[in-house]
C-alpha positions in Angstrom: 0.0 0.0 0.0 1.1 3.6 -0.6 1.5 4.4 3.1 3.2 1.2 4.1 6.7 1.9 5.3 9.4 0.6 3.0 10.3 -2.1 5.5 11.2 -5.1 3.5 14.6 -6.2 4.7 15.9 -7.2 1.2 14.6 -4.0 -0.3 16.4 -2.1 2.4 19.6 -3.9 1.8 19.4 -3.1 -1.9 18.5 0.5 -1.4 21.0 1.2 1.4 23.3 4.0 0.3 25.5 3.7 3.4 28.2 1.1 3.6 30.6 -0.4 6.0 33.2 2.3 5.2 31.1 4.7 7.2 32.8 3.6 10.4 36.3 3.1 9.0 39.2 5.4 9.8 39.3 8.8 8.2 42.3 11.2 7.8 42.8 14.2 9.9 44.2 17.4 8.3 47.8 16.1 8.8 46.9 12.9 6.9 46.9 10.6 10.0 44.2 7.9 9.9 41.7 8.1 12.8 38.6 6.1 13.5 35.4 8.1 13.2 31.7 7.9 12.8 31.4 11.3 11.2 30.8 10.1 7.6 28.0 7.8 8.7 26.4 10.5 10.9 26.5 13.1 8.3 24.0 11.0 6.3 22.0 9.9 9.3 21.6 13.0 11.4 19.2 14.8 9.0 16.7 12.0 9.6 16.5 12.6 13.3 14.2 15.5 14.3 13.4 17.5 17.4 9.8 17.5 18.6 8.2 20.2 20.7 4.7 19.7 22.0 2.3 22.3 23.4 -0.8 22.0 25.5 -3.2 24.5 27.0 -3.8 24.5 30.8 -6.5 26.5 32.6 -5.1 28.4 35.6 -7.2 28.9 38.7 -6.6 31.3 41.6 -6.9 29.1 44.7 -8.2 31.9 46.8 -10.9 32.8 44.3 -11.9 29.2 44.2 -12.8 29.3 47.9 -16.5 30.2 48.3 -15.9 31.5 51.9 -13.1 33.8 50.6 -15.4 35.2 47.9 -18.3 35.7 50.3 -16.1 37.5 52.9 -14.8 39.9 50.3 -18.0 40.1 48.3 -16.4 38.8 45.1 -18.8 37.6 42.4 -18.8 33.9 41.6 -17.9 34.6 38.0 -14.4 35.6 39.1 -13.8 32.1 40.3 -13.6 30.8 36.8 -10.2 30.4 35.1 -9.1 33.8 33.9 -5.9 33.0 32.0 -4.3 30.1 30.1 -0.8 28.9 30.2 0.9 27.1 27.3 3.2 24.3 28.3 5.8 22.7 26.1 7.9 19.6 26.3 10.8 18.4 24.1 11.5 15.0 22.6 12.9 13.4 19.4 11.6 11.5 16.4 12.9 9.7 13.3 11.9 10.2 9.7 11.2 6.7 8.2 9.6 7.7 4.9 10.8 11.0 3.2 8.2 10.9 0.5 5.2 10.7 2.8 6.8 12.8 5.6 6.3 9.9 8.1 7.9 10.3 11.5 8.1 7.8 14.3 8.3 8.9 18.0 7.2 7.7 21.4 3.6 8.0 22.4 4.6 9.6 25.7 6.4 12.3 23.9 3.2 13.6 22.3 0.6 12.4 24.8 -1.9 15.1 25.6 -0.5 17.6 23.1 -2.7 20.2 21.3 0.1 21.1 18.9 3.2 19.2 17.7 6.1 21.0 16.2 8.9 19.2 14.3 12.3 20.9 13.8 14.8 19.6 11.3 18.6 19.8 11.6 18.7 22.3 8.7 16.6 24.8 10.8 13.2 24.2 9.1 10.1 23.8 11.4 6.8 22.2 10.5 3.5 21.5 12.3 3.0 17.7 12.5 -0.2 15.8 12.3 -0.8 12.8 14.6 -1.7 9.8 12.3 -2.1 7.3 15.1 -0.6 5.8 18.2 -0.2 2.6 20.2 0.2 3.5 23.9 0.8 -0.1 24.9 4.0 -0.2 22.8 4.7 3.5 23.2 4.8 4.3 19.5 3.3 7.3 17.7 3.2 8.0 14.0 3.4 11.6 12.9 3.2 13.2 9.4 4.6 16.5 8.1 4.3 18.1 4.6 7.8 18.9 3.5 10.2 18.4 0.7 13.9 17.4 0.6 13.7 15.1 3.7 16.1 12.4 4.6 14.9 9.1 6.0 16.6 6.2 7.8 16.8 2.7 6.4 15.4 0.1 8.8 17.5 -2.9 9.9 16.3 -6.3 11.0 16.4 -6.0 14.8 16.1 -9.8 15.1 19.7 -10.0 13.9 21.1 -7.8 16.7 23.6 -9.4 19.0 24.8 -8.5 22.5 28.0 -6.5 22.0 27.1 -4.9 18.7 28.1 -1.2 18.6 25.2 1.3 18.4 24.8 5.1 18.3 21.9 7.0 20.1 20.8 10.2 18.4 18.3 12.6 20.0 17.6 15.9 21.7 18.6 15.4 25.4 17.4 18.1 27.8 16.4 20.3 24.8 20.1 20.9 24.0 19.7 20.1 20.3 20.8 17.1 18.3 23.4 15.0 20.3 25.0 11.6 19.6 26.2 9.1 22.2 27.8 5.7 21.5 27.8 2.3 23.2 26.9 -1.3 22.7 23.9 -3.6 22.9 24.0 -4.6 26.5 21.1 -7.1 26.4 18.2 -8.1 24.3 14.6 -9.0 25.0 14.3 -7.1 28.3 10.8 -7.5 29.8 9.0 -7.2 33.1 10.2 -3.6 33.6 6.6 -2.2 33.9 7.4 0.6 31.4 5.0 -0.5 28.7 2.2 -3.0 28.2 4.3 -5.0 25.6 8.0 -5.0 26.3 10.8 -6.5 24.3 13.5 -3.9 24.8 17.0 -3.5 23.5 19.2 -2.5 26.5 22.2 -0.3 25.7 24.8 1.7 27.6 24.7 4.5 25.0 23.6 7.5 27.0 19.9 8.1 26.8 18.6 11.1 28.7 15.3 13.1 29.0 14.6 14.5 25.6 16.2 11.5 23.8 12.8 9.7 23.9 11.6 8.9 20.3 15.1 9.3 18.9 17.1 6.8 16.9 19.3 4.0 17.9 21.4 3.1 14.8 24.0 0.5 13.9 27.4 1.4 12.4 25.9 1.2 8.9 23.5 4.0 9.8 20.4 1.7 9.9 17.7 2.2 12.5 17.7 -0.7 15.0 15.5 0.9 17.7 13.5 3.8 19.1 15.1 5.2 22.3 12.4 5.1 25.0 13.4 4.9 28.6 16.2 4.7 31.2 16.8 3.3 34.7 18.0 6.4 36.6 17.9 5.8 40.4 19.8 9.0 41.0 18.0 11.0 38.4 20.7 10.8 35.7 22.0 8.4 33.2 23.7 5.4 34.7 24.3 3.5 31.5 21.1 1.5 31.4 18.8 2.6 28.6 16.1 0.9 26.6 14.9 1.1 23.0 12.0 -0.4 21.2 13.2 -2.8 18.5 12.6 -1.6 15.0 10.8 -4.8 14.0 8.3 -4.2 16.8 7.9 -0.5 15.7 7.5 -1.6 12.1 4.6 -3.9 12.9 2.8 -1.2 14.8 3.5 1.6 12.4 2.4 -0.4 9.3 -0.9 -1.3 11.0 -1.6 2.3 11.9 -0.8 3.6 8.4 -2.7 0.8 6.6 -5.6 0.1 8.9 -5.8 3.1 11.2 -5.6 0.8 14.3 -3.4 -1.8 15.8 -4.6 -5.4 16.3 -2.8 -8.1 18.3 -3.1 -11.8 18.5 -3.9 -14.3 21.2 -4.4 -18.1 21.4 -6.4 -18.3 24.7 -4.0 -19.3 27.4 -3.1 -18.1 30.8 0.7 -18.2 31.6 3.3 -17.5 34.2 7.1 -17.6 34.5 8.8 -20.7 35.9 10.2 -20.3 39.4 12.6 -22.8 41.1 9.6 -24.2 43.0 7.6 -24.7 39.9 10.6 -26.3 38.2 10.7 -28.9 40.9 6.9 -29.4 41.1 6.6 -30.2 37.4 9.8 -32.3 37.3 11.4 -30.0 34.8 15.1 -30.4 33.9 17.5 -28.3 35.8 17.9 -25.0 33.9 14.8 -25.6 31.8 13.6 -22.3 30.3 10.1 -21.5 29.1 6.7 -20.3 30.1 4.3 -22.4 32.1 0.7 -22.7 30.8 -1.6 -22.3 33.8 -5.0 -22.5 32.0 -6.4 -23.0 28.5 -9.6 -21.2 27.7 -12.6 -23.2 26.4 -13.3 -22.9 22.6 -9.9 -21.2 22.1 -7.3 -21.8 19.4 -5.0 -23.3 22.1 -7.6 -25.8 23.2 -8.3 -26.7 19.5 -4.6 -27.3 19.0 -4.3 -29.6 22.1 -2.5 -27.3 24.5 -2.9 -28.3 28.2 -2.4 -26.7 31.6 1.1 -27.7 32.8 2.7 -27.5 29.3 5.9 -25.4 29.1 6.3 -23.4 25.9 9.9 -23.0 25.0 9.7 -21.3 21.6 7.4 -19.8 19.0 8.4 -20.5 15.3 11.8 -21.5 16.5 12.4 -18.3 18.5 13.0 -18.9 22.3 10.5 -17.7 24.8 12.4 -17.8 28.1 9.8 -15.6 30.0 6.1 -14.7 29.7 6.9 -11.2 28.3 8.7 -12.8 25.4 5.9 -15.2 24.8 3.2 -12.5 24.9 5.2 -10.5 22.4 5.7 -13.4 20.0 2.0 -14.3 20.0 0.7 -10.7 20.0 2.7 -9.7 16.9 2.7 -12.9 15.0 -0.2 -11.7 12.9 -3.9 -12.4 13.3 -4.9 -15.5 11.3 -1.4 -16.8 11.1 -0.5 -20.4 12.1 2.4 -20.5 14.5 4.4 -23.5 15.7 4.9 -23.9 19.5 7.7 -26.0 20.8 6.9 -27.3 24.3 7.6 -29.7 27.1 4.9 -31.9 28.4 5.6 -34.5 31.2 9.3 -34.3 30.3 8.8 -35.0 26.6 9.3 -32.5 23.8 6.3 -31.8 21.5 5.4 -29.4 18.7 1.9 -28.0 18.1 0.6 -25.6 15.5 -1.9 -23.0 16.7 -3.8 -20.4 14.7 -3.6 -16.9 16.2 -6.9 -15.1 16.6 -7.6 -11.4 17.3 -7.1 -10.5 20.8 -10.1 -9.1 22.8 -7.7 -7.2 24.9 -7.0 -4.3 22.5 -5.8 -0.9 23.4 -9.1 0.4 24.7 -9.1 -2.5 27.3 -5.5 -3.0 28.3 -5.5 0.2 30.4 -9.1 0.2 31.7 -7.9 1.4 35.1 -4.6 2.3 36.6 -5.1 -0.3 39.4 -5.4 -3.0 36.7 -2.2 -2.2 34.8 -0.4 -5.4 33.8 -3.6 -7.3 33.5 -4.8 -9.0 30.3 -8.6 -9.5 30.2 -11.1 -11.3 28.0 -14.8 -12.2 28.1 -15.4 -15.4 30.1 -16.4 -18.2 27.8 -19.5 -18.9 29.9 -20.7 -15.3 29.7 -20.4 -14.7 33.4 -17.6 -12.3 34.1 -14.2 -11.2 32.7 -11.3 -13.7 32.9 -7.7 -12.6 33.6 -5.8 -14.1 30.7 -2.4 -12.5 31.4 -0.8 -11.1 34.5 2.5 -9.2 34.9 4.0 -10.9 38.0 5.6 -7.5 39.0 2.3 -5.6 38.8 0.2 -4.3 41.7 -2.7 -6.7 41.0 -0.3 -9.7 41.2 1.1 -8.4 44.5 -2.5 -8.1 45.8 -3.2 -11.7 45.1 -4.8 -11.8 41.6 -3.9 -14.8 39.4 -4.1 -15.7 35.7 -7.4 -17.6 35.2 -9.3 -15.6 37.9 -12.7 -14.4 36.8 -13.9 -10.9 37.8 -17.6 -11.2 38.6 -18.2 -7.7 40.0 -16.5 -4.4 40.7 -17.6 -2.3 43.7 -20.7 -4.6 44.0 -21.7 -3.9 40.4 -21.9 -7.1 38.3 -19.7 -7.2 35.2 -20.4 -10.0 32.7 -18.4 -8.5 29.8 -15.4 -6.3 29.0 -17.8 -3.5 27.9 -19.7 -3.7 31.3 -16.4 -3.7 33.1 -15.2 -0.6 31.2 -18.4 1.2 32.0 -18.0 0.5 35.8 -14.4 1.4 35.9 -15.0 4.7 34.1 -16.8 5.9 37.2 -14.2 4.6 39.8 -10.9 6.2 40.8 -9.6 5.5 44.2 -10.1 1.8 44.9 -11.6 -1.4 43.5 -13.6 -4.0 45.4 -13.4 -7.1 43.1 -15.5 -10.2 43.4 -13.3 -13.1 42.1 -14.2 -16.6 41.1 -11.2 -18.9 41.4 -11.9 -22.6 40.6 -15.0 -23.5 42.7 -14.5 -20.7 45.2 -15.6 -17.0 45.2 -13.9 -14.3 47.3 -13.4 -10.5 47.5 -10.2 -8.6 46.9 -9.5 -4.9 47.3 -7.1 -3.0 45.1 -6.0 0.5 46.1 
């Protein structure tokens, strides 16, 4: 389709104008050979943009908002209304991925709540950007500007990244202007950080600071491998632990937004959890066995039709390892609705392979963050039509700490019955501070409070 990003790996390789010489030594004025990234960066930097966002906030005078104060000084009630507005701006980064269409990728949290989005190029030009669409669960937003003579970045295949590969982070830290930092890929497939709904981060020690969000993580060939997103900063500054969304994950989301106007994800109808040392012993798993434990299989689901059982340990999807539940969720969610995937699993100590067809998930973006107290919970309509079943649960989330488990069925919220996701959504829209959940677990029913 016209708007689909030019993301085919072979096409990118053929079209790539940069080459390995970008990172080879160059000569200084005296003729001495010195290693440098300058040649590569001269071609890459114009594709990384600065993003400024503006929102309007109504300002209230706290004294005039007090009815006793107004009565004492005989001030009309009309003066309690907001009398001025203040514009607030924030800075971030973005990456041009299609120069013809003016398509820019950034983080959703960079433009969240913005009334206006302004994009500045390295050549000094500034354009107003249009928000095409976003996926808060992956933290990706797609923008569009109308401009000529743009430069875009070719996209690499992030599945080929290896720990130890050199990478360069480019962005706008602290609003200083375009800045580059260098490092290596420190780790791959980082999950369970509680940063996004779907996590599969590239970890890097290339410095990523506030304002770098949405910027580019590139390899030495000048190809985009990730979108810089977050850092762990216990002291408030960079400590060498940064995270980027892999470009393959971004590609999937961006193409769906551009082609369909929405993002759909897949599921197969299982509840899962990570394997602990205790579970390893209880299920007689081999020492060091990695994988994800299936705790429940929903009735009439693709997983049940394929023959999956509770107690199975899924070790890979289409040959790609799934050492933890975050990796498995990612592999299934982005496999493609309607696609048949092959699961490698261990059942009672024996290796098996099953093929399962992925169906559209009922836990789409409008449902994944129904309420802040249910962050990290995947939900679906219960097969029997009585309640909402917890299909997925982040073990590091607040609901898990409070005692919720995958497979639990929510029957009511704050004494209001919820038979469907729609009903649950309506109830949660009226609740803010705490949730009184009626839970069915197996044959028992009990109440649980989240606050």
